[in-house]
GUVEX-759831 format. One record per residue (C-alpha): y, z, x; residue number from 1; residue in one letter. Coordinates in Angstrom, 2 decimals. Layout:
<atoms>
         v         w         u     i   aa
         Y         Z         X   NUM    a
...
</atoms>
This chain:
<atoms>
         v         w         u     i   aa
     15.57    -22.59      4.74     1    m
     15.68    -18.79      4.38     2    m
     12.80    -18.73      1.87     3    i
     10.55    -20.68      4.24     4    g
     11.43    -18.29      7.08     5    w
     10.62    -15.24      4.91     6    v
      7.25    -16.67      3.79     7    v
      6.33    -17.65      7.36     8    g
      7.45    -14.33      8.83     9    f
      5.49    -12.32      6.28    10    v
      2.48    -14.65      6.68    11    d
      2.45    -13.80     10.38    12    g
      3.58    -10.18     10.45    13    e
      3.41     -8.71      6.93    14    g
      0.91     -6.41      5.28    15    c
      0.13     -5.56      1.66    16    f
     -1.82     -2.32      1.39    17    s
     -3.31      0.09     -1.12    18    i
     -4.35      3.50      0.22    19    n
     -5.85      6.65     -1.26    20    f
     -4.70     10.17     -0.50    21    i
     -6.90     13.10     -1.48    22    k
     -4.86     15.28     -3.87    23    q
     -7.07     17.89     -5.57    24    p
     -5.91     21.14     -7.15    25    d
     -4.85     23.58     -4.42    26    r
     -4.16     27.27     -4.25    27    k
     -0.63     28.37     -3.46    28    e
      0.60     31.92     -2.97    29    k
      1.22     32.71     -6.66    30    h
     -0.35     29.80     -8.55    31    r
     -2.74     26.90     -8.50    32    i
     -0.90     23.65     -7.97    33    r
     -2.45     20.92    -10.09    34    r
     -3.53     17.83     -8.19    35    g
     -4.29     14.39     -9.53    36    y
     -6.81     14.18    -12.36    37    k
     -9.09     11.96    -10.25    38    t
     -8.48     13.96     -7.06    39    g
     -6.73     11.00     -5.40    40    f
     -3.19      9.62     -5.28    41    q
     -2.80      5.85     -4.93    42    v
     -0.20      4.69     -2.40    43    a
      1.05      1.10     -2.37    44    h
      3.11     -0.61      0.31    45    e
      4.45     -3.93      1.50    46    f
      5.39     -3.69      5.19    47    a
      6.38     -5.80      8.17    48    v
      6.28     -4.26     11.65    49    t
      8.09     -5.45     14.78    50    q
      9.08     -4.16     18.18    51    g
     12.64     -2.97     18.71    52    e
     13.62     -6.27     20.37    53    s
     12.95     -8.02     17.00    54    s
     14.69     -5.43     14.82    55    l
     17.26     -8.02     13.67    56    d
     14.46     -9.95     11.91    57    c
     13.53     -6.86      9.91    58    l
     17.18     -6.29      9.03    59    k
     17.39     -9.88      7.74    60    k
     14.27     -9.30      5.65    61    l
     15.70     -6.09      4.19    62    k
     18.97     -7.85      3.40    63    k
     17.10    -10.77      1.82    64    f
     15.05     -8.60     -0.55    65    f
     17.76     -5.94     -0.92    66    n
     15.12     -3.20     -1.41    67    v
     12.99     -0.96      0.79    68    g
     13.89      0.69      4.07    69    g
     13.64      0.44      7.84    70    l
     11.75      3.14      9.72    71    y
     11.25      3.78     13.42    72    v
      7.93      4.73     14.98    73    n
      9.00      6.16     18.33    74    k
      6.65      5.26     21.14    75    r
      5.68      7.84     23.73    76    y
      2.88      5.87     25.34    77    d
      2.98      3.09     27.94    78    n
      4.82      0.65     25.63    79    h
      8.39     -0.15     26.53    80    k
      9.90     -0.25     23.05    81    e
      9.70      1.56     19.72    82    n
      8.17     -0.08     16.68    83    l
     10.12     -0.59     13.47    84    y
      8.78     -1.11      9.97    85    r
     10.40     -2.68      6.97    86    y
      8.64     -1.02      4.01    87    c
      8.79     -1.32      0.25    88    v
      6.85      1.44     -1.48    89    r
      8.61      1.97     -4.81    90    r
      6.46      0.60     -7.61    91    r
      9.45     -0.81     -9.49    92    e
     10.69     -2.72     -6.42    93    e
      7.22     -4.07     -5.68    94    l
      6.76     -5.17     -9.30    95    n
     10.21     -6.66     -9.88    96    k
     11.02     -8.18     -6.48    97    i
      8.21     -8.45     -3.93    98    i
      5.28     -9.53     -6.13    99    i
      7.29    -12.12     -8.13   100    p
      8.75    -13.58     -4.91   101    f
      5.33    -14.23     -3.38   102    f
      3.99    -15.49     -6.69   103    k
      6.78    -18.09     -6.77   104    k
      6.64    -18.82     -3.02   105    y
      2.95    -18.40     -2.03   106    p
      1.81    -17.36      1.40   107    l
     -0.10    -20.04      3.32   108    k
     -2.57    -18.12      5.49   109    t
     -5.48    -15.76      4.78   110    a
     -2.82    -13.17      3.89   111    k
     -2.57    -14.96      0.55   112    k
     -5.88    -13.32     -0.43   113    k
     -4.53     -9.85      0.47   114    d
     -1.42    -10.52     -1.62   115    y
     -3.53    -11.57     -4.63   116    k
     -5.72     -8.46     -4.37   117    l
     -2.62     -6.29     -3.92   118    f
     -1.06     -7.88     -7.00   119    s
     -4.23     -7.24     -9.04   120    r
     -4.32     -3.60     -7.87   121    c
     -0.68     -3.18     -8.87   122    m
     -1.52     -4.66    -12.29   123    g
     -4.22     -2.00    -12.73   124    e
     -1.79      0.72    -11.60   125    i
      0.87     -0.55    -14.02   126    n
     -1.64     -0.16    -16.86   127    k
     -2.22      3.46    -15.78   128    g
     -5.81      2.73    -14.76   129    n
     -5.38      4.61    -11.46   130    h
     -5.32      7.83    -13.51   131    l
     -8.95      7.51    -14.62   132    t
    -12.10      7.59    -12.50   133    k
    -13.30      4.22    -13.82   134    k
     -9.91      2.58    -13.19   135    g
     -9.56      4.13     -9.76   136    l
    -13.02      2.90     -8.77   137    i
    -11.96     -0.64     -9.78   138    k
     -8.80     -0.36     -7.63   139    i
    -10.83      0.97     -4.68   140    v
    -13.27     -1.93     -5.01   141    e
    -10.46     -4.49     -5.18   142    l
     -8.67     -3.01     -2.18   143    s
    -11.83     -2.79     -0.06   144    e
    -11.60     -6.40      1.06   145    s
     -7.88     -6.30      1.86   146    m
     -6.70     -6.32      5.48   147    n
    -10.26     -6.23      6.86   148    q
    -10.56     -2.54      5.90   149    k
    -13.76     -0.60      6.25   150    r
    -15.73      0.18      3.12   151    s
    -14.42      2.98      0.93   152    r
    -17.87      3.70     -0.41   153    e
    -17.34      7.45      0.19   154    s
    -14.36      7.50     -2.22   155    i
    -16.42      5.66     -4.82   156    i
    -19.32      8.14     -4.38   157    r
    -16.90     11.09     -4.76   158    i
    -15.41      9.58     -7.89   159    l
    -18.86      9.01     -9.34   160    r
    -19.81     12.62     -8.46   161    n
    -22.62     11.49     -6.17   162    q
    -21.79     13.78     -3.26   163    t
    -21.83     17.51     -2.73   164    s
    -18.02     17.51     -2.74   165    n
    -17.00     16.12     -6.16   166    p
    -13.37     15.96     -7.28   167    p
    -11.90     18.42     -9.77   168    m
    -13.22     18.31    -13.31   169    a
    -11.42     16.11    -15.83   170    e
     -8.57     17.89    -17.60   171    r
</atoms>
């Protein structure tokens, strides 16, 4: 019963995402802090978001998986309650717990496609391919069609040195 609830809850409210954070070399007071070789850090996350009135559901999810954390997003707008997120970001926890669970107990909705793309991206990251321009481009291309995201063509152009603002030279 609990497994069906988890799959259904994540099918309706969950999100698998791969994001890219610009991390070039940067000047500090007394040194140059080395950034990522490609100029980008890859961030990976499994998350489920709910309003405060449904916080118990997120607590059950956290207890079920026994990894990740709960975070509050305080609301200061016209909404009546804060939002809470159950997030798993640690690569080891994603690889050993979250990905195998949804491989064994597949999602039923269109979110299944996002999970499969997320899993493929994590496979590329596990091989260290996110540390090369070619590998990072492949991960960007895979993640482009996840969660109805807009095109990341600009990241691909930067990585291929086709803009006036290329990333740092290979080290």
